[in-house]
C-alpha positions as YAML, in Angstrom:
chain: A
units: angstrom
residues:
- id: 1
  name: UNK
  ca: [-34.86, -38.95, 28.81]
- id: 2
  name: UNK
  ca: [-34.75, -37.65, 32.52]
- id: 3
  name: UNK
  ca: [-37.15, -39.98, 33.82]
- id: 4
  name: UNK
  ca: [-39.75, -42.46, 32.93]
- id: 5
  name: UNK
  ca: [-43.23, -43.60, 34.76]
- id: 6
  name: UNK
  ca: [-45.94, -46.05, 34.23]
- id: 7
  name: UNK
  ca: [-48.84, -46.89, 36.15]
- id: 8
  name: UNK
  ca: [-51.97, -49.12, 36.35]
- id: 9
  name: UNK
  ca: [-55.02, -48.61, 38.01]
- id: 10
  name: UNK
  ca: [-58.19, -51.42, 38.98]
- id: 11
  name: UNK
  ca: [-61.58, -49.20, 37.56]
- id: 12
  name: UNK
  ca: [-64.30, -51.53, 39.53]
- id: 13
  name: UNK
  ca: [-61.75, -50.11, 42.28]
- id: 14
  name: UNK
  ca: [-61.63, -46.52, 41.46]
- id: 15
  name: UNK
  ca: [-64.98, -46.37, 40.78]
- id: 16
  name: UNK
  ca: [-66.28, -47.60, 44.36]
- id: 17
  name: UNK
  ca: [-63.38, -45.25, 45.94]
- id: 18
  name: UNK
  ca: [-65.28, -42.41, 43.92]
- id: 19
  name: UNK
  ca: [-68.31, -43.95, 45.03]
- id: 20
  name: UNK
  ca: [-67.75, -43.86, 48.83]
- id: 21
  name: UNK
  ca: [-65.95, -40.28, 48.73]
- id: 22
  name: UNK
  ca: [-68.26, -38.09, 46.04]
- id: 23
  name: UNK
  ca: [-65.62, -35.02, 47.15]
- id: 24
  name: UNK
  ca: [-62.58, -37.07, 45.79]
- id: 25
  name: UNK
  ca: [-63.48, -36.03, 42.46]
- id: 26
  name: UNK
  ca: [-62.75, -32.50, 42.60]
- id: 27
  name: UNK
  ca: [-59.85, -32.92, 45.25]
- id: 28
  name: UNK
  ca: [-58.08, -35.32, 42.37]
- id: 29
  name: UNK
  ca: [-59.02, -33.50, 39.14]
- id: 30
  name: UNK
  ca: [-59.22, -29.82, 37.64]
- id: 31
  name: UNK
  ca: [-62.54, -28.48, 36.84]
- id: 32
  name: UNK
  ca: [-61.38, -28.87, 33.13]
- id: 33
  name: UNK
  ca: [-60.72, -32.61, 33.33]
- id: 34
  name: UNK
  ca: [-64.44, -32.83, 34.90]
- id: 35
  name: UNK
  ca: [-65.83, -30.58, 32.43]
- id: 36
  name: UNK
  ca: [-64.45, -32.68, 29.57]
- id: 37
  name: UNK
  ca: [-65.73, -35.92, 30.79]
- id: 38
  name: UNK
  ca: [-69.29, -34.79, 31.97]
- id: 39
  name: UNK
  ca: [-71.15, -35.78, 29.00]
- id: 40
  name: UNK
  ca: [-70.15, -39.35, 29.41]
- id: 41
  name: UNK
  ca: [-72.45, -41.69, 30.65]
- id: 42
  name: UNK
  ca: [-69.27, -43.79, 32.74]
- id: 43
  name: UNK
  ca: [-66.71, -41.46, 33.44]
- id: 44
  name: UNK
  ca: [-64.77, -43.60, 36.15]
- id: 45
  name: UNK
  ca: [-62.52, -45.49, 33.38]
- id: 46
  name: UNK
  ca: [-61.34, -41.87, 32.02]
- id: 47
  name: UNK
  ca: [-60.81, -40.50, 35.68]
- id: 48
  name: UNK
  ca: [-58.65, -43.62, 36.74]
- id: 49
  name: UNK
  ca: [-56.47, -43.34, 33.49]
- id: 50
  name: UNK
  ca: [-55.92, -39.40, 34.88]
- id: 51
  name: UNK
  ca: [-55.31, -40.17, 38.31]
- id: 52
  name: UNK
  ca: [-52.31, -42.72, 36.60]
- id: 53
  name: UNK
  ca: [-51.11, -39.68, 35.00]
- id: 54
  name: UNK
  ca: [-50.60, -38.50, 38.05]
- id: 55
  name: UNK
  ca: [-48.87, -41.79, 39.70]
- id: 56
  name: UNK
  ca: [-46.34, -42.05, 36.84]
- id: 57
  name: UNK
  ca: [-45.52, -38.38, 36.11]
- id: 58
  name: UNK
  ca: [-44.58, -38.75, 40.27]
- id: 59
  name: UNK
  ca: [-42.69, -41.51, 39.07]
- id: 60
  name: UNK
  ca: [-41.16, -40.07, 36.03]
- id: 61
  name: UNK
  ca: [-39.89, -36.84, 38.24]
- id: 62
  name: UNK
  ca: [-38.53, -39.54, 40.61]
- id: 63
  name: UNK
  ca: [-40.43, -38.52, 43.49]
- id: 64
  name: UNK
  ca: [-43.25, -39.70, 46.08]
- id: 65
  name: UNK
  ca: [-46.97, -39.55, 46.56]
- id: 66
  name: UNK
  ca: [-47.17, -36.11, 48.52]
- id: 67
  name: UNK
  ca: [-44.76, -34.25, 46.38]
- id: 68
  name: UNK
  ca: [-46.98, -31.88, 44.69]
- id: 69
  name: UNK
  ca: [-50.67, -31.11, 44.60]
- id: 70
  name: UNK
  ca: [-52.92, -33.41, 42.49]
- id: 71
  name: UNK
  ca: [-53.94, -30.65, 40.44]
- id: 72
  name: UNK
  ca: [-50.54, -29.70, 39.60]
- id: 73
  name: UNK
  ca: [-50.92, -32.34, 36.74]
- id: 74
  name: UNK
  ca: [-53.71, -32.00, 34.22]
- id: 75
  name: UNK
  ca: [-54.39, -33.99, 31.06]
- id: 76
  name: UNK
  ca: [-55.78, -31.69, 28.20]
- id: 77
  name: UNK
  ca: [-56.39, -33.06, 24.63]
- id: 78
  name: UNK
  ca: [-55.06, -32.13, 21.53]
- id: 79
  name: UNK
  ca: [-57.42, -31.14, 18.54]
- id: 80
  name: UNK
  ca: [-56.73, -34.40, 17.49]
- id: 81
  name: UNK
  ca: [-57.67, -36.28, 20.66]
- id: 82
  name: UNK
  ca: [-53.99, -36.92, 21.41]
- id: 83
  name: UNK
  ca: [-53.25, -36.45, 25.61]
- id: 84
  name: UNK
  ca: [-51.21, -33.72, 26.35]
- id: 85
  name: UNK
  ca: [-49.59, -33.21, 29.98]
- id: 86
  name: UNK
  ca: [-49.69, -29.80, 31.44]
- id: 87
  name: UNK
  ca: [-47.81, -29.30, 34.60]
- id: 88
  name: UNK
  ca: [-47.50, -26.47, 36.88]
- id: 89
  name: UNK
  ca: [-46.91, -25.33, 40.67]
- id: 90
  name: UNK
  ca: [-44.84, -27.38, 42.42]
- id: 91
  name: UNK
  ca: [-44.55, -29.94, 39.86]
- id: 92
  name: UNK
  ca: [-43.42, -27.85, 37.42]
- id: 93
  name: UNK
  ca: [-40.85, -26.71, 40.06]
- id: 94
  name: UNK
  ca: [-39.30, -30.28, 40.50]
- id: 95
  name: UNK
  ca: [-39.36, -31.04, 36.52]
- id: 96
  name: UNK
  ca: [-37.33, -27.74, 36.00]
- id: 97
  name: UNK
  ca: [-34.80, -28.78, 38.72]
- id: 98
  name: UNK
  ca: [-34.64, -32.00, 36.98]
- id: 99
  name: UNK
  ca: [-33.88, -30.66, 33.93]
- id: 100
  name: UNK
  ca: [-37.07, -31.75, 31.84]
- id: 101
  name: UNK
  ca: [-38.38, -29.28, 29.01]
- id: 102
  name: UNK
  ca: [-41.13, -31.41, 27.44]
- id: 103
  name: UNK
  ca: [-43.46, -34.67, 28.48]
- id: 104
  name: UNK
  ca: [-45.14, -37.46, 26.48]
- id: 105
  name: UNK
  ca: [-48.14, -39.60, 27.63]
- id: 106
  name: UNK
  ca: [-49.99, -41.99, 26.67]
- id: 107
  name: UNK
  ca: [-52.98, -43.39, 28.37]
- id: 108
  name: UNK
  ca: [-55.49, -45.94, 27.75]
- id: 109
  name: UNK
  ca: [-58.42, -48.17, 29.43]
- id: 110
  name: UNK
  ca: [-60.42, -50.89, 29.51]
- id: 111
  name: UNK
  ca: [-63.36, -51.44, 31.97]
- id: 112
  name: UNK
  ca: [-61.20, -53.36, 33.88]
- id: 113
  name: UNK
  ca: [-57.56, -51.63, 33.73]
- id: 114
  name: UNK
  ca: [-56.60, -48.11, 33.27]
- id: 115
  name: UNK
  ca: [-52.89, -47.28, 32.45]
- id: 116
  name: UNK
  ca: [-50.67, -44.37, 31.94]
- id: 117
  name: UNK
  ca: [-47.09, -44.06, 30.80]
- id: 118
  name: UNK
  ca: [-45.27, -40.55, 31.48]
- id: 119
  name: UNK
  ca: [-41.72, -39.63, 29.64]
- id: 120
  name: UNK
  ca: [-39.97, -36.83, 30.97]
- id: 121
  name: UNK
  ca: [-37.75, -35.40, 28.98]
...
């Protein structure tokens, strides 16, 4: 294992942030992520979890906020519903430099908290 990152996001605070800054959704999340959640009545828990994935990925790579664009990390779902991490751009470059060749990601959320763990392998 090359790195491990974990992050937690308070869903209520994240929801308030999205309400205050509506364009933030497009800044933080890819069009595919937003489309995959479009049918959900309350997107805030899932979006908070995906934001936690970005923070956990930075921690797994040992870099800080701003080291890569938020769109460089995307959460996809496999056919079975398992989350899969897609890393591109500057994040992929940092991963190659660190010898990372694979990722494992786990996300969870309740109405109050969203969490993500990312392993860089």
